[in-house]
C-alpha positions in Angstrom: 55.9 20.1 24.2 53.8 18.4 26.8 50.2 18.9 26.6 47.9 18.2 29.6 44.7 19.2 31.5 44.4 20.9 34.9 41.1 20.6 36.8 39.8 22.2 40.0 37.2 19.4 40.5 34.2 21.5 40.2 31.3 20.5 42.5 27.7 19.9 41.1 25.6 22.9 41.2 23.3 21.3 43.8 26.4 20.6 46.1 24.5 17.5 47.2 26.8 14.8 48.5 25.5 12.1 46.2 25.7 14.4 43.2 29.3 15.3 44.1 30.0 11.5 44.4 29.0 11.5 40.7 31.2 14.6 40.0 34.2 12.8 41.4 33.6 9.7 39.5 33.3 11.7 36.3 36.6 13.4 37.0 38.3 10.2 37.5 36.8 9.1 34.2 38.2 12.2 32.5 41.7 11.6 33.8 41.5 7.9 32.6 40.3 9.2 29.2 43.2 11.7 29.1 45.7 8.9 29.7 44.2 6.8 26.8 44.0 10.0 24.5 47.7 10.4 24.7 48.0 13.5 27.0 51.1 13.9 28.9 50.0 15.3 32.3 46.8 15.9 34.5 46.9 18.3 37.4 44.5 18.7 40.2 44.2 22.1 41.9 43.6 22.9 45.7 40.8 24.9 47.0 38.8 25.0 50.2 35.6 26.4 48.9 32.1 25.0 48.3 32.3 25.1 44.6 35.2 22.8 44.4 36.1 19.3 45.4 39.8 19.4 45.4 40.8 20.1 49.0 42.9 16.9 49.0 44.5 16.8 45.6 46.9 14.0 46.5 44.0 11.6 47.2 42.3 12.4 44.0 45.6 11.8 42.1 46.2 8.6 44.0 42.9 7.3 42.8 43.8 8.4 39.3 47.2 6.6 39.5 45.2 3.2 40.0 43.5 3.6 36.8 46.1 5.2 34.5 49.5 3.8 33.2 51.5 6.6 31.6 50.1 10.1 32.3 52.0 12.3 34.8 50.0 13.3 37.9 50.6 16.6 39.5 49.1 19.2 41.8 48.0 22.4 40.3 48.8 24.0 42.6 49.5 22.6 46.2 49.0 25.6 48.4 52.0 25.1 50.6 51.5 28.3 52.4 48.6 26.7 54.5 50.1 23.2 54.7 52.9 21.3 56.5 55.7 20.7 53.9 56.5 17.4 55.6 52.9 16.1 54.9 53.0 17.5 51.4 56.2 15.8 50.6 55.0 12.4 52.2 51.7 12.7 50.3 53.3 13.1 46.9 56.1 10.6 47.6 53.3 8.1 48.5 51.7 9.2 45.1 55.0 8.5 43.3 55.1 5.1 44.8 51.5 4.2 43.7 52.0 5.6 40.2 55.3 4.0 39.7 57.2 7.3 39.3 54.6 9.5 37.6 53.9 12.1 40.4 54.9 15.7 40.3 54.2 18.9 42.3 53.4 22.4 41.2 53.5 24.6 44.4 52.3 28.0 45.0 50.2 30.5 47.0 47.0 29.7 45.3 44.5 32.2 43.8 42.2 32.4 46.8 43.0 33.1 50.4 40.4 31.0 52.4 43.0 28.4 53.5 44.8 31.0 55.7 42.0 31.4 58.3 41.0 27.8 57.9 44.4 26.5 59.0 45.1 29.3 61.5 47.5 31.4 59.5 47.8 35.2 59.3 47.3 36.6 55.8 49.7 39.4 56.7 52.5 36.8 56.7 51.6 35.8 53.1 55.1 36.1 51.6 57.1 35.0 54.6 55.2 31.8 55.1 55.4 30.8 51.5 59.2 31.4 51.2 59.9 29.6 54.4 57.7 26.6 53.6 59.1 26.4 50.0 62.6 26.2 51.3 61.6 23.6 53.8 60.0 21.5 51.1 63.1 21.7 48.8 65.3 20.7 51.9 63.0 17.6 52.5 63.3 16.7 48.9 67.1 16.9 48.9 67.7 15.2 52.3 66.4 12.1 54.0 67.5 13.4 57.3 66.5 17.1 57.7 67.9 19.8 60.2 65.8 22.9 59.8 64.4 25.8 61.8 62.0 28.6 60.9 59.2 30.9 62.2 56.0 29.3 61.3 56.7 25.7 62.1 58.5 23.6 64.9 62.1 22.9 64.1 63.3 19.5 62.8 66.4 18.1 64.5 68.0 15.0 62.7 64.6 14.1 61.5 64.3 11.3 58.9 61.3 11.8 56.6 59.7 9.0 54.9 58.7 7.5 52.4 61.1 8.5 49.8 59.7 8.8 46.2 60.8 6.7 43.2 62.0 9.7 41.3 65.1 11.3 42.7 64.4 14.2 42.8 60.7 14.1 42.5 59.8 17.1 40.2 58.7 20.4 41.9 57.5 23.3 39.7 56.8 26.7 40.9 53.3 27.9 40.0 53.4 31.8 39.6 51.1 34.7 38.6 52.4 38.1 37.8 54.8 38.9 40.6 58.4 39.6 39.4 59.9 38.4 42.6 58.3 35.0 42.1 59.8 34.6 38.7 63.3 35.5 40.0 62.9 33.1 43.0 62.1 30.2 40.7 65.1 31.0 38.5 67.4 31.4 41.5 66.3 28.0 42.9 66.5 26.3 39.5 62.9 25.2 39.6 60.7 24.7 36.4 58.2 27.5 36.2 54.3 27.0 35.7 52.8 30.4 34.6 49.1 30.9 35.1 47.8 33.3 32.5 44.0 33.4 32.7 43.5 36.9 31.2 45.1 39.7 29.3 47.6 39.1 26.6 49.9 36.2 27.0 53.0 37.8 25.3 53.1 40.5 28.0 54.6 37.9 30.4 57.8 37.7 28.2 59.8 40.2 30.4 58.9 38.2 33.6 59.9 34.9 31.9 63.2 36.6 30.8 63.7 37.6 34.4 63.3 34.0 35.3 65.8 32.8 32.8 68.3 35.4 33.7 68.1 34.6 37.4 68.6 30.9 36.7 71.6 31.7 34.5 73.1 33.9 37.2 72.5 31.1 39.7 74.5 28.6 37.5 71.5 26.3 36.6 71.8 24.5 33.2 69.2 25.8 30.7 67.4 22.4 30.6 66.4 22.8 34.2 64.7 26.3 33.5 61.6 24.9 31.9 58.6 27.0 31.4 55.0 25.7 31.4 51.8 27.8 30.6 48.4 27.1 32.3 45.5 28.8 30.6 41.7 28.6 30.2 40.7 26.7 27.1 38.2 24.3 25.4 38.3 22.6 22.2 35.3 21.5 20.1 35.0 20.6 16.3 34.7 24.1 15.3 35.4 27.6 16.9 31.7 28.4 16.7 30.7 25.3 18.6 33.5 25.7 21.2 32.3 29.2 21.9 28.7 28.2 22.1 29.5 25.5 24.6 32.1 27.4 26.7 31.0 31.1 26.8 27.8 30.9 29.0 29.3 29.0 31.8 32.5 31.1 31.7 30.5 34.3 31.8 28.6 33.1 34.9 31.7 31.8 36.7 33.9 34.8 36.1 31.1 37.3 36.8 30.5 35.6 40.1 34.2 35.6 41.1 34.5 39.2 39.8 32.1 40.3 42.4 34.5 39.0 45.1 37.4 40.8 43.5 36.0 44.0 42.1 36.1 43.0 38.3 33.5 44.3 35.9 31.0 41.6 34.8 31.9 39.5 31.8 30.7 40.6 28.4 30.7 38.8 25.1 33.0 41.6 23.5 35.5 41.1 26.3 35.5 37.4 25.9 36.0 37.7 22.2 39.0 40.0 22.8 40.5 37.5 25.3 39.9 34.7 22.6 41.4 36.7 19.9 44.9 36.2 18.5 46.9 37.7 21.4 44.5 37.0 24.2 44.9 34.3 26.9 41.9 32.2 26.2 42.2 29.1 23.9 38.7 28.3 23.0 38.2 27.1 19.3 38.9 24.2 17.0 41.8 21.9 17.3 43.6 23.7 14.3 43.1 27.1 15.8 44.0 26.3 19.3 47.1 24.4 18.2 48.3 27.5 16.2 47.6 29.7 19.3 49.7 27.4 21.6 52.5 27.7 19.1 52.2 31.5 18.9 52.2 31.7 22.7 55.3 29.4 23.0 57.2 31.7 20.4 56.2 34.9 22.1 57.3 33.5 25.5 60.8 32.3 24.1 59.6 28.6 24.1 57.6 26.6 26.5 57.9 23.0 27.4 54.4 22.3 28.7 50.9 23.6 28.2 47.9 22.8 30.3 44.2 23.6 29.7 41.9 24.6 32.5 38.4 24.0 31.1 36.0 22.7 33.8 35.1 26.2 35.1 32.4 26.8 32.7 29.8 24.2 34.0 30.3 22.1 30.9 28.6 18.6 30.8 30.8 15.7 31.3 30.4 14.4 27.8 31.6 17.7 26.4 34.7 17.7 28.5 35.4 14.2 27.5 35.1 15.1 23.8 37.4 18.0 24.3 40.1 15.8 26.1 39.9 13.5 23.2 40.3 16.3 20.6 43.3 17.8 22.5 45.0 14.4 22.8 44.5 13.2 19.3 44.5 16.4 17.3 46.0 19.4 19.2 48.9 17.6 20.7 50.1 16.1 17.5 49.7 19.4 15.6 51.6 21.3 18.3 54.4 18.6 18.1 54.7 18.3 14.4 53.2 14.8 14.3 50.4 16.1 11.9 50.8 18.2 8.9 47.2 19.5 8.7 47.8 22.7 10.9 
């Protein structure tokens, strides 16, 4: 199983430009550290909000490509609903050239909607825009010269699109939440699936993943194309107590604030503990405990091929994140993949 990190490039609390310059430098240092620690993949999200610095994920990943040598570099996710698929493809094809064939895309709708008014799109067209742009992106990946027409973009007539990536095809995963139609769409298209599970009980996604695999089988795609990845909130420290003490305060503040936007109740310690229990989606604990939980989740979902931690949403210090990355790379990943016998 591939093990990695996803980051939303959290801004500093001050949101001062000089402080955010430091935040970006620290993020790049963490990506370099993840590469050296043996992790398989690092993803950068896309948001257009004050609290995040990831409005241009391909730019961050290109900077990371220059200081890493083996780790795969991906979006997490690229919000193609509010972007031009031509430019998205060109950006990641360029990243693939810079990284010598290590670029990937996870594409999706994103968890916030601020990109729609920012780029002049109507939120009422949410589903139609995404489907059309996904199909265009896949057409560009498959064809150097594209003929295409749709509703939300000018048509392309015998239009060559460059540069072409090193990888043929460059990997494109479909990032999904909990909508059955999205799982079926990914299976029908034969795209690997990245499932974001940030709350609830992970095993409850099994029927949706079964829908994905069934749709892929009906469409004639070989099983090896129908990969499933899992993106969840997590943090690893030397002990479970240390991990919770580090992670919980910032987690509670962040998700209580987001909850005010979305109508959620405030975070409580009892709710956190339930989410961090045996069946819950959070993975906050020691390397041994977290590795066991990843394996339980994989078994419950019928097998996953990638797991990514999202852990920079709790206002943790850079040093704590660096230590967690080291523990994930040197202890969690070997335990998950049977390269250590201490689990």
